[in-house]
C-alpha positions as a printed Julia matrix, in Angstrom:
287×3 Matrix{Float64}:
  43.49    9.9     5.14
  41.07    6.96    5.28
  39.7     8.11    8.63
  39.16   11.61    7.22
  37.23   10.26    4.22
  35.14    8.06    6.5
  34.32   11.04    8.72
  33.34   13.16    5.71
  31.15   10.35    4.33
  29.35    9.91    7.64
  28.91   13.67    7.95
  27.37   13.88    4.47
  24.98   11.05    5.32
  23.97   12.83    8.53
  23.39   16.13    6.72
  21.31   14.39    4.05
  19.13   12.74    6.69
  18.61   16.04    8.52
  17.67   17.86    5.32
  15.3    15.08    4.33
  13.48   15.32    7.66
  13.32   19.12    7.59
  11.78   19.32    4.12
   9.55   16.28    4.3
   5.9    17.31    4.05
   2.84   15.24    4.69
   0.83   15.0     1.51
  -2.86   14.37    1.21
  -3.48   11.36   -0.98
  -6.83   11.62   -2.75
  -9.09    8.63   -2.36
  -9.35    6.48   -5.42
 -12.32    4.17   -5.72
 -10.39    2.18   -8.33
  -7.48    1.55   -5.99
  -7.23   -2.23   -5.51
  -5.96   -1.76   -1.95
  -8.57   -0.75    0.65
  -6.52    1.21    3.18
  -9.56    1.93    5.37
 -10.27   -1.76    5.83
  -6.59   -2.48    6.49
  -6.53    0.29    9.1
  -9.57   -1.21   10.81
  -7.7    -4.53   10.98
  -4.79   -2.73   12.6
  -7.0    -1.16   15.25
  -8.22   -4.61   16.28
  -4.75   -6.13   16.27
  -3.2    -3.34   18.35
  -5.83   -3.08   21.07
  -3.58   -4.73   23.66
   0.01   -5.76   24.16
   0.08   -9.27   22.74
   3.35  -11.18   23.2
   3.39  -14.88   22.41
   1.64  -17.17   24.93
  -0.53  -14.33   26.26
  -4.32  -14.21   26.26
  -4.2   -11.11   24.08
  -1.99  -12.95   21.59
  -4.65  -15.66   21.28
  -7.26  -12.96   20.61
  -5.17  -11.65   17.72
  -4.78  -15.17   16.37
  -8.55  -15.71   16.55
  -9.14  -12.39   14.79
  -6.85  -13.34   11.9
  -8.51  -16.75   11.56
 -11.97  -15.15   11.64
 -11.08  -12.69    8.89
  -9.63  -15.42    6.68
 -12.74  -17.58    7.15
 -14.92  -14.62    6.19
 -12.88  -14.17    3.02
 -13.15  -17.86    2.21
 -16.89  -18.12    2.88
 -18.01  -14.81    1.39
 -15.6   -14.23   -1.48
 -13.67  -17.36   -2.46
 -16.84  -19.4    -2.84
 -18.25  -16.78   -5.21
 -15.11  -16.54   -7.33
 -14.46  -20.31   -7.39
 -11.06  -19.85   -5.78
  -9.73  -22.77   -3.74
  -8.49  -21.47   -0.4
  -7.05  -23.45    2.51
  -6.64  -22.22    6.09
  -4.59  -23.74    8.9
  -5.99  -21.92   11.92
  -3.22  -23.03   14.29
  -0.33  -24.91   12.8
   0.99  -27.42   15.33
   4.42  -28.03   13.8
   6.9   -28.84   16.57
  10.52  -27.76   16.9
  13.11  -29.5    19.04
  16.71  -28.37   19.03
  19.81  -28.23   21.19
  22.18  -25.37   21.88
  23.38  -24.97   25.43
  20.16  -26.68   26.47
  17.36  -28.7    24.91
  14.57  -26.47   23.64
  11.05  -27.22   22.42
   8.53  -25.02   20.61
   5.07  -25.78   19.24
   3.95  -23.52   16.43
   0.81  -21.41   16.53
   1.18  -19.89   13.07
  -1.92  -19.12   11.03
  -1.4   -20.29    7.46
  -3.38  -19.46    4.36
  -3.05  -20.85    0.85
  -4.75  -19.47   -2.25
  -4.32  -22.22   -4.81
  -3.14  -21.01   -8.2
  -3.72  -22.38  -11.66
  -0.21  -23.82  -11.69
  -0.77  -26.0    -8.61
  -4.07  -27.26  -10.01
  -2.06  -28.71  -12.9
   1.06  -29.69  -10.96
   1.01  -30.0    -7.13
   4.8   -29.59   -7.01
   4.81  -26.24   -8.85
   6.37  -23.18   -7.16
   4.55  -20.99   -4.64
   4.95  -17.37   -3.57
   5.22  -16.7     0.18
   4.09  -13.58    2.03
   5.07  -13.39    5.69
   4.51  -11.18    8.74
   4.38  -11.89   12.48
   1.45  -11.17   14.77
   3.18  -11.33   18.16
   4.45   -8.18   19.85
   7.16   -7.66   22.44
   5.76   -7.56   26.01
   6.17   -3.78   26.27
   4.46   -2.86   22.99
   1.01   -2.86   21.42
   2.63   -4.08   18.22
   0.87   -1.66   15.88
   4.04   -1.09   13.89
   5.95   -4.28   14.64
   4.24   -6.07   13.1
   0.53   -5.28   13.2
   0.85   -3.16   10.08
   2.25   -6.1     8.15
  -0.57   -8.39    9.3
  -3.24   -5.83    8.38
  -1.74   -5.37    4.92
  -1.57   -9.11    4.27
  -5.21   -9.63    5.29
  -6.21   -7.0     2.75
  -3.91   -8.49    0.09
  -5.5   -11.93    0.53
  -8.99  -10.47    0.18
  -8.11   -8.57   -2.98
  -6.37  -11.49   -4.65
  -9.24  -13.87   -3.9
 -11.81  -11.35   -5.15
 -10.05  -11.2    -8.53
 -10.34  -14.92   -9.19
  -7.82  -17.73   -9.23
  -4.23  -16.43   -9.42
  -1.72  -17.88  -11.85
   0.57  -19.05   -9.06
  -0.2   -20.3    -5.58
   0.04  -17.74   -2.81
   0.96  -18.83    0.72
   0.67  -16.43    3.64
   2.4   -17.13    6.95
   0.82  -15.08    9.73
   3.48  -16.27   12.1
   3.8   -16.2    15.87
   6.99  -16.05   17.93
   9.21  -13.84   15.79
  10.1   -11.63   18.74
  11.5   -14.57   20.71
  13.93  -16.05   18.23
  12.2   -16.07   14.82
  10.28  -19.14   15.97
   7.35  -18.63   13.6
   9.47  -18.75   10.46
  11.64  -21.56   11.82
   8.59  -23.73   12.45
   6.99  -22.89    9.1
  10.16  -24.12    7.4
   9.2   -27.58    8.72
   5.67  -27.4     7.31
   4.86  -29.28    4.09
   3.77  -26.09    2.31
   7.27  -24.68    2.66
   8.69  -27.29    0.27
   7.39  -25.52   -2.86
   8.13  -21.92   -1.84
  10.2   -20.36   -4.63
  10.27  -16.7    -3.58
   9.15  -14.69   -0.55
   8.34  -11.19    0.64
   8.68  -10.44    4.35
   6.73   -7.53    5.86
   8.38   -5.92    8.89
   8.13   -2.84   11.08
  11.46   -1.28   11.92
   9.99    2.07   12.95
   6.68    3.82   13.51
   6.24    5.73   10.28
   7.67    6.89    7.02
   7.63    5.24    3.64
   8.08    1.52    3.35
  11.23    0.47    1.53
  13.36   -2.54    0.7
  16.26   -2.81    3.1
  17.34   -6.35    2.24
  17.22   -8.26   -1.03
  18.74  -11.55   -2.09
  19.43  -10.46   -5.66
  19.28   -7.57   -8.1
  16.63   -9.2   -10.29
  14.04   -9.17   -7.5
  14.9    -5.59   -6.58
  14.49   -4.55  -10.21
  11.15   -6.34  -10.44
   9.97   -4.49   -7.33
  11.16   -1.21   -8.82
   9.21   -1.83  -12.01
   6.04   -2.89  -10.17
   5.75   -0.43   -7.28
   4.21    3.0    -7.86
   6.86    4.77   -5.79
   9.66    2.22   -5.21
  12.16    2.93   -2.46
  15.16    0.92   -1.36
  18.37    1.26    0.58
  21.08   -1.34    1.11
  22.63    0.36    4.12
  20.1    -1.22    6.52
  21.12   -4.7     5.47
  24.77   -3.74    5.77
  24.21   -2.5     9.32
  22.43   -5.74   10.27
  25.2    -7.9     8.82
  27.88   -5.85   10.56
  26.1    -5.99   13.9
  25.65   -2.21   14.14
  21.89   -2.85   14.2
  21.17   -5.75   16.51
  17.94   -6.78   14.89
  17.01   -9.77   12.8
  13.88  -10.6    10.86
  12.33  -13.7     9.32
  14.3   -12.83    6.18
  17.28  -14.43    7.92
  15.5   -17.79    8.1
  13.99  -17.82    4.63
  16.99  -16.39    2.77
  20.1   -17.08    4.84
  19.19  -20.48    6.31
  17.2   -21.97    3.43
  18.49  -19.98    0.45
  15.12  -18.81   -0.85
  15.22  -15.58   -2.88
  13.18  -12.74   -1.43
  12.78   -9.21   -0.15
  12.61   -7.62    3.31
  10.32   -4.58    3.37
   9.72   -2.23    6.31
   9.28    1.36    7.39
  11.92    2.56    9.82
  11.35    6.19   10.77
  10.83    7.15   14.45
  12.38    3.85   15.49
  12.73    5.07   19.09
   9.02    4.42   19.68
   8.77    0.96   18.17
   9.12   -1.35   21.17
   8.3     0.87   24.13
   5.29    1.3    26.39
   3.71    4.15   24.41
   0.35    2.9    23.07
  -0.61    3.31   19.44
  -3.03    6.22   19.11
  -5.86    6.12   16.57
């Protein structure tokens, strides 16, 4: 009886997914000059980031790092100075990791870190911070447009918009991390950085596919999920992805595992997951 119910449940899920894909239509979204998010500028960032395959320790990876640093410096020099917003940039964090498993291993961080100092930190340096995180390295076989160039492009645009609106109430920290594809090394090393001490909540941007709507697939608690639902224009979430990861059916991990599972920080994991078959292969991203 249980096996029959399980089969029926899986069949219903499959039918629902097929119907959803059949009736999904691309919709033209009218441009809105009042929209705080500049998608054109974010897309231009993505085109630069995804020009070449850029795994960690490659020359192309260093080019992406330099591009991120250059964009952040432009924001600081051209916007933050005009809005009197204090902004700090670590252009190549050199935090070192040394650990033992079956062998001794060493890793030196090359994360790019950005801090937009909020009103709370100006009054109390130990006050809580909000962390945004995405990784800029790709796997060797991919141009990394989806995983995770899209996340990096979005965060660059988010930083620019927040800084342009003046000093935020709470400090924002952005970890443009490197080495996620080879063992979540970017988030592991950031956890050793002094800025990590005051992180109270995080949002991790990932790419689990090459299209579709972004949605929450992992959350540490219902309160955060509810807050996202109340804030997003078209909120979408599904717990089944997190269940599959925990069960081992999906053999993928993200920096969420370090921030939430290892260090117990509340947060959300957001990604788009459609057309996953293309995410880490040799097919270049077409513009």
